[in-house]
N, C-alpha and C positions, 0 to 999 in steps of 0.2 A: 561367133568369133571368140577365140580364146583371149582371156585377159592377159596383158603383158606380164612377163615375169620380172621379179626383182630378187637380187641376191645380196646377202650380207654375211661377212665373216668377221669375227672378233676373237680376241684373246683376253684372258683374265687369269687371276691367281686365286686359288681356293683361300677363303678367309681363315685366319688363324684359329678361330673357334669352331670352324666347320669340320666335321669328321668326314674322311674320304668316303664313307658309306653313303653319304648324302647323294652321291652320284647316281645310285640306283633309283632314288626317289625322283631325281631330276629326269632321268630317262623315262621312267614309268609315266610321270605326269606329262612330259613332252609328247610322248607317243599318242596319248589320248587326246590332248588338246590340239596338237598339230593336225591330226586327221580331220578334226572338225573344221579347221580353218584352211585346209588345202596347202599346208606347209610341209615341205620335205627338207631333209638335211642330215647332218652328221655332227656328233659331238666327239671330240678327241680329248682324252684326259691322260696326263702322264704322272699322276700322283700328287702334283702340286699346281699344275697349270691346266687351263681349259683352252680349247680352240673350238669354236662352233661355226658351222656354215649352215645358213638357212636360206630357203628359196620359196617363192610363192608370189601371191599378189602383193603389190607394194604396201598397201594399207595394213594387211595382215602381218607382213614381215616387220614393218615399223612398230606396230603395237607390241609384237612379241619382243622385239629388241628393247623397247622402252621398259617392259616388264623385267626382262633379263637383267638389264642395267641396274635395276633397283633390288635385285635378289641379294639378301645379306650373306648368302653362302659363298660369295666370291667378291673380289675387289680388283682394282686396277683394270677395269673394263675399257678396252681400246678397240675401236672399230678399225679394221685394216682395210676394208673395202665395203662399199654399199652402192648399188646402182642397178639400173635395168639391164637385162640381157635378153638375147633372142631365143635362148633355149637351144637344145632341149635341157630339161632339168638334169643336174648332175647326179642326183640321188632320188630319182623318181619312184623307186620301190620302197623307200624308207621314210616313214613319218618322222623318225629320228633314229638314224643308225648310231651305233656307239663303237668307238675304237679306243683301245688302250695303247698308248705309245710307250715303248720300252727304251727308246732312244732319248737320252737326256738332253741332247742339243736340238732335237727336232722342233719343239714348240718355241723355245727361245729364238731360234733362227727364223722361224716363220713370223714371229712377232716383229721382226725388223722390216718385213715387206709391207708395201702399201699398194693399194689398187689391185688391178687384175693379176699382177705377179703374186699376190698373196693367195688368190684362188688357185693359180697354177701351182704354187708351192704346196698347198694342201693336197691337190690332186697327185703331186709327185710323191707325197708321203704314203698314199694309200697302199701301195704294194708291200710296205714294211710294217703296216699296222695290224694289230690283232683285232679284226673286225667282227662285230656282232650286229647284223642288220635288224 
């Protein structure tokens, strides 16, 4: 029997002393670590804000979320939604996909949503994102 899935989406702001090139390090590390723990997801960055969606086993997602929250490269960490879901995974092929958002209002608008509407809002952005799986 498959373990139940858990999803979490958050937004944050890049720390004032973090350089935008830190995003490449975040992606590289995430891809390696997430593969080991059965986590898939997507990180969206607009040059100043992050939005990340992660999915997998609840304990793995919660541990990752706790670690992300403590990462000094960003601040104002706000969970928009966290909870179990029936699947299928939204990003099953990506241990961590990456997308650059060129729309200035996209992530601030997404940050206003809570619960499942936040997940739907992220899914709605996918067609306009510059995706790199």
